[in-house]
Every structure is written in C-alpha cells, then in structure tokens.
N, C-alpha and C positions, 0 to 999 in steps of 0.2 A: 516423394516424402510420405512417410507413413502417417496415417491418421492417428495411430496409437501414440506417437510422440506429441502430436497436437493436443489430444485429449489428456494425456498424462501431464503435460505442462500446465494445463488449466487446473487440474486436480491438485498438483503439488503446490502451485503458486497460491491457490486459494486457501486450502485447509492446513496442511502442515506449516506453511509459511505464517499463517495467522496465529497458530499456536506458539511458534517461536517468537514472534513479535510480542504477543501477549505476555509470555513468560519473561521476556526481556524488560518490558515496561512495568511489570508488577512491582519491581523494586522502587519505582518512583511514585506510585499511587498514594503512599502515605504522606507524601510531601505536598500534594495538591488537593484542592477542593474541587471535586468533580462536577458539582452543580447538578441541576435537574434537567437532564436531557432524556431523550428516548432510551429505553432499556435496550442494550446491545446495538445501538445505532453505530457506534464506532467500529464494531466488528463487521457489520454489514457494509459500511462505507469502505472499509479495507478490502473486503471481498470484491466489491464492485470495481474499486480502483485497480486492484491487481488483475482482475478479469480484463479490464480495458487495456492495461499495459501489455499483457500477453497477446491480446488481439492485435494491438498496434504493431508489436514486434513481428508476429507471424505475417501480417499484411505488408510489412516493409514500410510502415508509416511511423517511424520512431519520433518524428517531429510532432506528431499529434499528441504525444504525452505532455507536451507543453500546455495543451488545452486543459488537461486534468489539473496540472499544477496551478494554472491561472484560475480555474473555476473554484478549486478548493481554497485558494488564497483569498479570493473575493468573499466567499461565504464565511471564512474564519476570521477575517480582519477585524470586524466589529467586536468579536469575542476576545481578541488577544491584544488590542491596542493599548489597554490600560496597564500601568506599571504594576498594579496589584495582581495582575494575571500573568506575570512573567513566567512563573513556574509552569502554569498551564500551557502557555505558548511554547515553551521549550519541550514539554511533554508531547504536545501535538506535533511539533516539528521533528522530534526524534522518531515518533511513530510513523509519520508520513515518509520521511527519508528512508527509514528501515524498510517500510512496505514497498516503496518504489524500487529500492536497490535489490531487494530479494526477488521481486517480480521480474525485473529486467534480467538479473542473473539466471533465473530459472528459465525464462523464455529463450534466452540466447543459448543456454546449455542444451535444451531440448531441440532447438532449431539446428544446432550444430550436430547433435546426435542423429537427427532425422536425415541429415545430408550424408551420413556415413562417417562422421567424425573427422 
C-alpha cells in the first residue's frame, strides 16, 4: 500500500471536504444564532474529527469512530437540549453527519485505490 494514498486521503478529507461542508452549511447560517464561541473552532473540530476517522479506517478500527460520536454528543448535549436551540442542534447534526460521511467515503476510496482498485 502506497504512502501516497494515505497522505492524499488525509489532505482530501481535511481540506476540500471542509470547504464542501462549509459551503453546504452556509445556507442555514442565517436561520440560527451562532452564539459566542471560539473563532473557527467548528472548522478545527471538523478537521480533527475527519483526521481521526481517516486514521481509524486506515488502522482497521472502524468501531473506534463510535468514540468520536460519543465524545462529541456528550460535549454538545448541554448546548442543544433546549427547544429554543432546535435549529442550532439540527445545524450541528447536519454538519457532523456530513463530516463523518465524507471522511468515511474518502478514507475507504483511497484505501481501495491503494490496494489496486
């Protein structure tokens, strides 16, 4: 398996995937109140979660992705449990599922290509 496929999968999953997700979510930003969080924190969280997902796929530890889902759910629960924050909760869920789906697809595509298709 070529190291080029591994490196390429990280690059594609982190940067272009992030731009796609951001472009997709832009249409919903006018409907929610973003609140006062750290500047660009969502972008960096997305990068890290996609990095971990790609790592787990290459390592053959797909079940470890559940750890990311659980950790993210625990930290976000307090923020999204109120009915007033329903749109924010949906926005976060759409972004998270898009990020996970894209990272999984990219990792598996590059892993398949690295094995010779």
